[in-house]
Each structure stands twice: as structure tokens, then as C-alpha cells.
C-alpha positions in Angstrom: 27.6 33.7 -12.9 27.8 30.5 -10.7 26.5 32.7 -7.8 23.7 33.8 -10.0 22.8 30.4 -11.1 22.8 29.1 -7.2 20.6 32.2 -6.2 18.3 31.4 -9.0 18.4 27.6 -8.2 17.9 28.5 -4.2 15.0 30.7 -5.3 13.0 28.2 -7.3 13.5 25.4 -4.4 12.0 28.3 -2.1 9.2 28.7 -4.4 8.7 25.1 -5.1 8.5 24.4 -1.1 6.2 27.1 -0.4 3.8 26.0 -3.2 3.7 22.2 -1.8 3.0 23.8 1.9 0.2 25.6 0.4 -1.4 22.8 -1.4 -0.5 20.5 1.5 -2.6 23.0 4.2 -5.5 23.2 1.5 -5.5 19.4 1.3 -5.8 19.6 5.3 -8.6 22.4 5.3 -10.6 20.3 2.6 -10.0 17.1 4.9 -11.4 18.9 7.8 -14.6 20.0 6.1 -15.0 16.3 4.5 -14.9 15.1 8.1 -17.0 17.5 9.6 -19.6 16.7 6.9 -19.4 13.1 7.4 -19.9 13.7 11.3 -22.8 16.1 11.1 -25.2 14.3 8.4 -28.3 13.3 9.7 -28.5 9.6 7.5 -26.7 7.6 9.7 -24.5 7.5 13.0 -22.5 4.7 12.0 -19.7 7.1 11.0 -19.5 8.6 14.6 -19.7 5.2 16.0 -16.7 4.0 14.0 -14.6 6.8 14.8 -15.0 6.5 18.7 -13.1 3.1 18.2 -11.0 3.6 15.3 -6.9 3.5 15.7 -6.8 5.9 12.8 -8.4 7.6 9.7 -7.5 8.3 6.7 -9.4 11.3 4.8 -9.6 11.5 1.0 -11.8 15.0 0.5 -11.7 14.8 -3.2 -11.2 11.8 -5.4 -11.9 12.5 -9.2 -12.9 9.5 -11.2 -13.6 9.4 -14.9 -13.8 6.9 -17.5 -14.7 6.1 -20.9 -14.1 2.3 -21.4 -10.5 3.2 -19.9 -11.0 4.6 -16.4 -9.1 6.2 -13.7 -9.0 8.2 -10.4 -7.1 10.1 -8.2 -6.6 12.4 -5.3 -5.0 13.6 -2.1 -5.4 12.2 1.4 -4.3 12.8 5.0 -3.6 10.0 7.7 -3.9 10.5 11.2 -3.8 8.2 14.2 -4.9 8.0 17.7 -2.1 8.0 20.4 -2.1 6.2 23.8 -3.2 9.1 25.7 -6.5 9.5 23.4 -4.9 12.3 21.3 -4.7 12.7 17.5 -1.5 12.9 15.7 -0.9 15.7 13.1 -1.7 14.3 9.4 0.9 12.6 7.0 -0.1 13.1 3.4 -0.7 10.2 0.9 -1.8 10.1 -2.9 -4.5 7.9 -4.0 -4.6 6.5 -7.8 -6.0 3.8 -9.8 -6.7 2.4 -13.2 -9.4 0.0 -14.6 -10.7 -1.1 -18.1 -14.2 -2.4 -18.9 -17.4 -1.3 -19.7 -17.7 2.0 -17.7 -18.5 5.6 -18.5 -19.2 8.7 -16.3 -17.7 11.4 -14.1 -17.5 11.5 -10.3 -16.3 13.5 -7.7 -15.9 11.7 -4.4 -14.7 11.9 -0.9 -13.9 9.0 1.2 -13.3 9.0 5.3 -11.6 5.5 5.9 -11.8 4.4 9.6 -9.0 2.1 10.4 -10.1 -0.1 13.0 -7.4 -2.7 13.7 -3.6 -2.4 14.2 -3.1 -4.3 10.9 -5.0 -2.1 8.9 -2.9 0.8 10.3 0.5 -0.9 9.3 -0.9 -1.5 6.0 -1.6 2.0 5.3 1.7 3.3 6.9 3.5 1.0 4.3 5.4 3.2 1.7 3.2 2.0 -1.3 -0.2 -0.2 -0.3 -3.2 -1.5 -2.3 -6.5 -1.2 -0.6 -7.9 -4.7 -0.3 -4.8 -6.3 -0.5 -3.0 -6.5 3.0 -6.0 -5.3 4.7 -9.6 -6.3 4.3 -11.9 -3.3 3.3 -15.7 -3.1 3.5 -17.2 0.0 1.7 -20.6 1.8 3.1 -21.9 4.5 0.9 -23.9 7.2 3.1 -27.3 6.9 1.9 -29.9 4.1 1.8 -28.6 0.9 3.1 -25.4 2.2 5.2 -26.6 0.4 8.5 -26.6 -2.8 7.0 -23.8 -2.3 5.2 -21.7 -1.2 8.3 -23.0 -4.0 10.2 -21.7 -6.4 7.8 -18.4 -5.1 7.7 -18.1 -5.8 11.4 -14.5 -7.1 11.9 -12.9 -5.4 9.0 -9.6 -3.6 9.2 -10.8 -0.5 7.3 -14.4 0.6 6.9 -14.6 3.4 4.5 -17.7 5.7 4.1 -17.9 7.7 1.0 -20.3 10.3 -0.5 -20.4 11.0 -4.0 -21.5 13.9 -6.4 -22.3 13.0 -10.2 -22.9 9.8 -12.4 -20.7 6.7 -12.3 -21.0 2.7 -12.3 -20.4 1.8 -8.4 -18.3 3.5 -6.0 -15.2 1.5 -4.4 -11.8 2.0 -3.3 -10.6 -1.4 -3.5 -7.5 -2.2 -5.4 -6.9 1.7 -5.4 -3.0 2.1 -4.9 -1.7 4.7 -2.3 1.6 6.2 -1.6 3.4 8.6 0.8 4.0 12.2 0.0 7.3 12.5 1.2 7.5 16.0 -0.4 4.4 17.3 1.4 5.4 16.1 4.6 8.9 17.7 4.3 7.1 21.0 3.0 4.4 21.0 5.8 6.9 20.1 8.7 10.2 21.7 7.6 11.9 18.3 8.4 12.3 14.8 6.6 9.6 13.3 8.8 8.2 9.7 7.6 4.1 8.9 7.8 5.4 6.5 10.8 7.2 9.3 12.6 4.3 11.7 12.1 1.2 9.3 13.1 2.8 6.7 15.5 6.0 8.7 16.8 3.9 12.1 17.0 7.0 14.0 15.7 5.6 16.5 13.4 3.2 19.6 14.4 2.0 22.4 12.4 -1.0 24.7 14.0 -2.5 24.8 10.5 -3.9 21.2 11.5 -5.4 21.8 14.6 -8.8 22.5 13.7 -8.8 18.6 12.2 -7.2 17.3 15.5 -9.9 19.0 17.7 -12.6 17.7 15.3 -11.6 14.3 15.7 -11.2 14.8 19.6 -14.8 16.1 19.5 -16.6 13.5 17.8 -13.9 10.3 18.5 -14.0 10.9 22.2 -17.1 8.5 23.1 -18.1 10.4 25.7 -21.6 9.4 27.0 -24.6 11.2 26.0 -26.2 13.3 29.1 -28.2 11.5 31.4 -32.1 11.8 30.8 -34.0 13.4 34.0 -35.6 10.9 36.2 -39.5 10.1 35.6 -41.6 11.8 37.8 -44.5 9.7 39.0 -47.3 10.6 41.7 -46.4 10.4 45.2 -48.3 7.5 47.1 -50.2 8.4 50.3 -48.0 7.8 53.5 -48.6 4.2 55.3 -50.7 4.6 58.4 -48.0 5.0 61.3 -48.0 2.2 64.2 -48.5 3.3 67.7 -45.3 3.6 69.7 -44.7 0.3 71.8 -46.2 0.5 75.3 -48.7 3.1 74.5 -52.7 2.5 74.4 -54.4 3.8 71.4 -58.0 5.3 72.5 -61.0 4.0 70.5 -64.9 5.1 70.9 -66.6 1.9 72.3 -70.0 1.0 70.4 -73.2 2.2 72.4 -75.0 -0.5 74.9 -77.5 -2.6 73.6 -80.9 -2.2 75.0 
């Protein structure tokens, strides 16, 4: 009987681990699509410019927000960081959530791509529990009208968050949102008890399922210069008259004698 119970418990743990790994891979896939949409939108080039100098990126592909006086939001996120050799780490998993009270009503489905611009911002996010807008200054720019001015004003911020939303809600903000590491998802995805810092700073985790995300980060975050423009074609000027070599007498016709 004891062996049967142990076998059943082991089977349940195996199923739970497989389910967590499947959920983690689905979050990585959605994060890859969210980053691709943000990099290929034609409204503004600011996300690409920020990515080229970012130390890390936090991608939350689906943050669901709803409220009727009492409001709340939540969703899953992945964190990646740039290494010293300009390569990108594999993702560490986080959960986002917050609650609020006030005159609010609506439902909204948003996605955020947060560019972590400073070492202080990266350390803040790497904390086991972090409240955005607490330890790190954060500026939110919504992809749409006015994104250029919002991002320009955010120069010097530790984190710049670009967002796009579907649905109706009174405002978009991640300031005050709480985040926590998903250790169970890290364990299921990498098969080891890696912490977020070991994954994104120590580069200790590896899973080929996240290679498309890393390739996308390398493609848009490399900062490679655009191809050079062809030289401007101008009409060739007539060559200047050549002077006679020294010591050579040039023959010129003399004028006719006067009568």
C-alpha cells in the first residue's frame, strides 16, 4: 500500500512538473511574439533604440486588468539580461500582480516590454519581491500618439516600459505593480533549482525552447549601423588645361602684318 501511495505521489509530481514546463514554454512563446510586435510596429523607433542600449528586458505578454471600483491586474513575465559578450541570457520567470481601489471600471488586456536601462534597475527587478516604481524610477510610454515625447522625457530612467493595450480602461500604468520570481517555473523549465540571478547574470540555465527569443533580442538589440548610402553622383567637371612641360616652346600663330 505504501509503495502504491509513493508511486501515485511521484506520478502527480511528474504531471505537475510537465504542466509547469508547458505553461512556462507557452509564456516564452507569447513573450517572443510580443517582442516581435513591439520591434516591428511602425509608429515609433523608440523601442528599438532603447533595446540597443538596454541591460535587460522584462516582457509581460499578457497582463489582464479588470475592475469595478475594486481593480486588479495580473500576468506572467520573463526577464532576460545582456551578458558582457553582448549575448542574451535565457529567461527567468516572474509573476505580476496589483490591486487598487477607486472610481474605475473596465476590462483591458495589455502587453508590456520593459527596457531595463541601468544596473540599479536590473538589481531591483532581480529582487525576490519587487514593487515597480519603488526602488527603480520607471517611465511608461504607450505605443501610439505622443510616444516620442514620453520617451524623450524618460531619459535617465532606470526602466522604460512600452505598452500596447486592447480594451477600455481608465489609464495604463505599471507603477506600483508587485512582481515575484516564479521559482517553480524556473525549476520545471531548466530541470534545476536556478534562481533568477543565476539564470540572467550567471548564464547557468539553458533551454532550446527560448532560442527564438534570444535570436530576436540579438537581431534588434545588436545596434548594428544601417547600410551606407551610395555616393551622390555629380556631373564631371571639364579637365583643366594642361600646362606645357618646362623647356618646351609652344608654337602660336602670329597676327598678319599691318599694311
